[in-house]
Structure formats: structure tokens, C-alpha cells
C-alpha positions as CSV (number, residue, x, y, z in Angstrom):
1,M,-0.2,0.3,0.3
2,I,1.4,3.3,-1.0
3,V,0.3,5.6,2.2
4,N,0.4,9.6,1.5
5,I,0.3,11.2,4.6
6,L,-0.7,15.1,3.8
7,D,0.0,17.0,7.1
8,S,3.8,15.7,6.6
9,K,4.2,18.7,5.3
10,N,2.4,22.2,7.1
11,S,-0.6,23.6,4.7
12,I,-3.9,25.2,5.4
13,L,-4.7,21.9,6.2
14,N,-3.6,22.1,9.7
15,K,-6.0,24.6,10.6
16,F,-8.7,22.4,9.3
17,V,-7.5,19.2,11.1
18,S,-7.1,21.5,14.4
19,E,-10.6,22.6,14.0
20,I,-12.0,19.7,13.5
21,R,-10.2,18.1,16.9
22,D,-10.8,21.5,19.3
23,V,-13.9,20.2,21.9
24,T,-14.7,24.2,21.4
25,I,-15.3,24.9,18.2
26,Q,-16.3,20.8,16.9
27,K,-19.4,22.2,19.1
28,D,-20.5,24.0,16.1
29,S,-21.9,20.8,13.6
30,M,-22.1,23.5,10.6
31,R,-18.3,24.2,10.8
32,F,-17.4,20.8,11.4
33,R,-18.7,19.3,8.1
34,R,-17.5,22.2,6.0
35,N,-14.2,21.4,7.8
36,I,-14.4,17.3,6.8
37,Q,-15.4,18.9,3.6
38,R,-12.0,21.1,2.8
39,I,-10.6,18.5,3.8
40,G,-12.2,16.3,1.6
41,E,-11.7,18.6,-1.0
42,I,-7.3,18.9,-0.6
43,L,-7.4,15.2,-0.7
44,A,-9.1,15.2,-4.2
45,Y,-6.4,17.4,-4.5
46,K,-3.6,16.0,-3.9
47,L,-5.6,12.1,-5.3
48,S,-5.5,13.6,-8.2
49,Q,-1.7,14.3,-9.1
50,S,-1.9,9.9,-9.2
51,L,-4.5,10.1,-11.8
52,K,-3.7,9.0,-15.6
53,Y,-4.3,12.3,-17.9
54,K,-4.0,12.5,-21.7
55,K,-4.0,15.6,-24.2
56,E,-7.1,17.1,-25.2
57,N,-7.8,20.2,-27.5
58,I,-10.8,22.5,-26.4
59,T,-11.3,25.7,-28.1
60,T,-11.7,29.2,-26.5
61,P,-13.2,32.4,-27.6
62,L,-10.0,33.1,-29.3
63,G,-8.3,29.8,-30.3
64,E,-7.4,26.5,-29.2
65,K,-5.8,25.4,-26.4
66,S,-4.0,21.7,-25.5
67,V,-4.6,20.6,-22.1
68,N,-3.6,17.8,-19.9
69,L,-7.5,16.2,-18.5
70,F,-7.9,12.9,-16.0
71,E,-9.1,10.1,-18.3
72,N,-10.0,8.0,-15.0
73,E,-13.9,6.6,-14.6
74,I,-14.4,7.3,-11.1
75,V,-16.3,5.9,-8.4
76,I,-16.9,7.7,-4.9
77,C,-18.2,5.0,-2.4
78,S,-18.8,6.5,1.3
79,I,-19.4,4.9,4.7
80,L,-22.8,6.1,6.1
81,R,-23.8,8.4,8.1
82,A,-20.0,9.9,8.9
83,G,-19.1,9.8,4.9
84,L,-20.9,12.4,4.1
85,P,-19.3,15.3,4.6
86,L,-16.0,13.9,3.1
87,H,-18.0,12.7,0.2
88,T,-19.1,16.4,-0.7
89,G,-15.9,17.7,-0.5
90,L,-14.2,15.1,-2.7
91,L,-17.4,15.3,-5.4
92,N,-16.6,18.9,-5.3
93,Y,-13.3,18.2,-6.9
94,F,-14.5,15.0,-8.9
95,D,-17.9,16.7,-10.1
96,D,-18.1,14.2,-12.9
97,A,-17.7,11.1,-10.7
98,E,-20.3,8.5,-9.8
99,S,-21.0,7.8,-6.4
100,A,-21.8,4.7,-3.8
101,F,-22.8,4.5,-0.5
102,I,-22.8,1.7,2.0
103,S,-23.5,1.7,5.6
104,A,-21.4,0.1,8.1
105,Y,-21.6,0.2,12.2
106,R,-20.1,-1.7,15.1
107,K,-21.9,-3.9,17.1
108,Y,-21.0,-4.9,19.9
109,S,-21.2,-8.0,21.7
110,N,-19.6,-6.7,25.1
111,E,-18.4,-3.0,26.1
112,T,-14.7,-3.8,24.1
113,E,-15.6,-6.8,21.4
114,F,-17.5,-6.0,17.8
115,E,-18.1,-6.9,14.7
116,V,-18.8,-4.5,12.1
117,I,-21.9,-5.1,10.5
118,V,-22.8,-3.9,6.4
119,E,-26.9,-3.8,5.8
120,Y,-27.2,-0.7,2.9
121,L,-25.4,-1.1,-0.4
122,A,-25.6,1.4,-3.8
123,S,-23.5,1.5,-5.8
124,P,-22.5,1.3,-9.5
125,S,-20.4,-1.4,-11.4
126,L,-16.5,-0.8,-10.8
127,E,-15.3,-2.9,-13.8
128,G,-12.6,-0.9,-14.8
129,K,-13.5,2.2,-12.8
130,T,-11.0,3.7,-10.0
131,L,-12.4,3.4,-6.9
132,I,-12.3,5.8,-3.9
133,L,-13.5,5.1,-0.4
134,A,-14.3,7.0,1.5
135,D,-14.2,7.3,5.5
136,P,-13.4,10.3,8.2
137,M,-12.4,7.7,10.4
138,L,-10.1,4.9,10.1
139,A,-9.3,3.5,13.6
140,T,-9.2,-0.2,13.5
141,G,-9.7,-1.1,9.6
142,Q,-12.5,-3.6,10.2
143,S,-15.1,-1.2,8.5
144,I,-13.1,0.0,5.8
145,V,-11.8,-3.8,4.8
146,N,-15.5,-5.0,5.3
147,V,-16.9,-2.5,3.2
148,F,-14.2,-3.5,0.3
149,D,-15.0,-7.0,0.8
150,S,-18.9,-6.5,0.0
151,L,-18.3,-4.4,-3.3
152,K,-16.4,-7.1,-4.9
153,R,-19.1,-8.7,-6.4
154,L,-19.1,-5.0,-8.1
155,G,-16.5,-5.9,-10.2
156,T,-12.8,-5.5,-10.1
157,P,-11.4,-1.4,-9.6
158,K,-8.6,-0.5,-11.9
159,E,-7.4,1.5,-9.4
160,I,-8.2,1.6,-5.6
161,H,-7.9,4.8,-3.8
162,I,-9.1,5.0,0.4
163,A,-9.5,8.9,1.5
164,C,-9.8,9.5,5.6
165,V,-9.2,12.4,7.6
166,V,-7.8,11.1,10.8
167,G,-6.3,7.3,10.9
168,S,-4.3,5.2,13.5
169,S,-1.2,3.5,12.9
170,E,-2.7,0.0,14.3
171,G,-5.5,1.1,11.6
172,I,-3.0,1.6,9.2
173,N,-1.1,-1.5,9.6
174,F,-4.1,-3.2,9.4
175,I,-5.8,-2.2,6.2
176,E,-2.1,-3.2,4.6
177,N,-2.8,-6.7,4.5
178,H,-6.1,-6.4,2.7
179,F,-6.2,-4.2,0.2
180,P,-3.9,-4.9,-3.1
181,S,-0.2,-3.6,-2.9
182,S,-1.0,-0.9,-5.5
183,T,-4.0,1.1,-3.1
184,H,-3.0,4.6,-2.2
185,L,-4.2,5.6,1.5
186,W,-4.4,9.1,1.3
187,I,-5.0,10.4,5.0
188,A,-4.9,14.2,6.9
189,T,-3.2,13.1,10.2
190,V,-2.6,10.0,12.2
191,D,-2.5,9.0,15.6
192,E,-0.2,6.4,17.3
193,K,-3.1,4.4,19.3
194,L,-6.4,3.5,19.8
195,N,-8.0,2.8,23.2
196,D,-9.9,-0.2,24.7
197,H,-13.1,0.7,22.7
198,G,-11.1,1.1,19.5
199,Y,-11.3,4.5,19.0
200,I,-8.5,6.5,18.0
201,I,-6.9,8.5,21.0
202,P,-6.5,12.1,20.9
203,G,-9.0,11.7,17.3
204,L,-11.7,13.7,17.7
205,G,-14.3,11.9,19.1
206,D,-17.3,10.6,16.9
207,A,-17.5,12.0,13.8
208,G,-20.8,11.0,13.0
209,D,-22.5,12.5,15.7
210,L,-20.1,15.7,15.6
211,A,-21.5,16.1,12.3
212,F,-25.2,15.5,12.6
213,G,-26.2,14.9,15.7
214,E,-26.2,11.8,18.3
215,K,-27.5,8.7,18.1
216,L,-29.7,6.5,20.0
């Protein structure tokens, strides 16, 4: 797996990441969603640099110009519900992309043990396309692996990219063993550890709750 950690170089991304972590700023759910979107836009820009491009001629009011445009057929697949703001950010840049949505949630058998349940999937064919899996939090890695397994019946993608906001080193190590070696991971920032409940420390909390309100 090719791992790209964006905050390894200083940029405006640092501001957006600090605000989604800050317990005072993240209380504003509208700002939280917007910051996740903006991080998604930065991830999309960086990801776009790895795509395949071809020359095309366009006509301007005063002549013609040869430009390089990417030729990938992109499908953005987001994990409900936390992935929706990130999906919007990616779609703001890849506006011709197709969209897929899938549900994945933790079902706990006790306080610390759980399995990831996938129940809903709506997706176009993935055969020969560029798949972008979008999930703000890469904690244990189990959710995104289960999602990928559920998508396999829809065709074999030509390329696979994973777009995340905050992850753990443990989660990255886990998914490296379950995705093709050519997979690209694009992630804004990485924390070192998980707690006993599988949540990223220091992380930012529950991204779905912060974006849309607490669930029962």
C-alpha cells in the first residue's frame, strides 16, 4: 500500500484538522461538516496528481489550447453516515464521478469486542473504474475492509484509493494486509494508538455524531 500522510508537510490543512479536533470549535456542527468537506477537497486535489492524464484540445473564444485532463472513470464510495461531508468534499472536485453509499456500523458483544455489520449498499459497477473509498475515521480498519469485501461482487476496480481524515497506525497496518499493494491511502493525519474501545487517541470523537447529532 502506498501511504500518503498529508500533514507531513505544513499547509492550510493544519488549520482545518486542528478545528475538527478542538472540543470548543467542533461543537459547531455546521463548521465541523464544512471543515471535513474542505479536508476532502484537499485530499481530492492531492489524489488527482496520481491519476492518468491525456491531452485534449479545447476551443476558446480566441483559438485552441491543448490541455491535460484525467481520463479515469471515478466512483466515490462513502460509508454512512459519517462519510457524507467527506463525500461532498471529494465530489466538489471530482464532479463527474459516480457515487456509491454503504452502511457499516459496530455491533458490540460486550464493552470492548465488536463486529462490523454492513447492511445497505447502493453502487454502480466498479469494473475497470477508479474506486475512492471515503471514511473520515480509520480506527481499527475493520469497517473499510468489510466494506471493500462487500463491494467485490460489483466488479474489479482498475485502481483503488482510500481517503480518510484521521487514522491510527494500527488501522493502517491492518488494511495494508487486506488491500492490493497498489492501493493508495490518502490521509490528513495519523495518531499512534487506539483505546480499549477501538477509538483513536487523541482523535476527535465520533465524526458522525459531531456532523449530524448523537444517535440512539
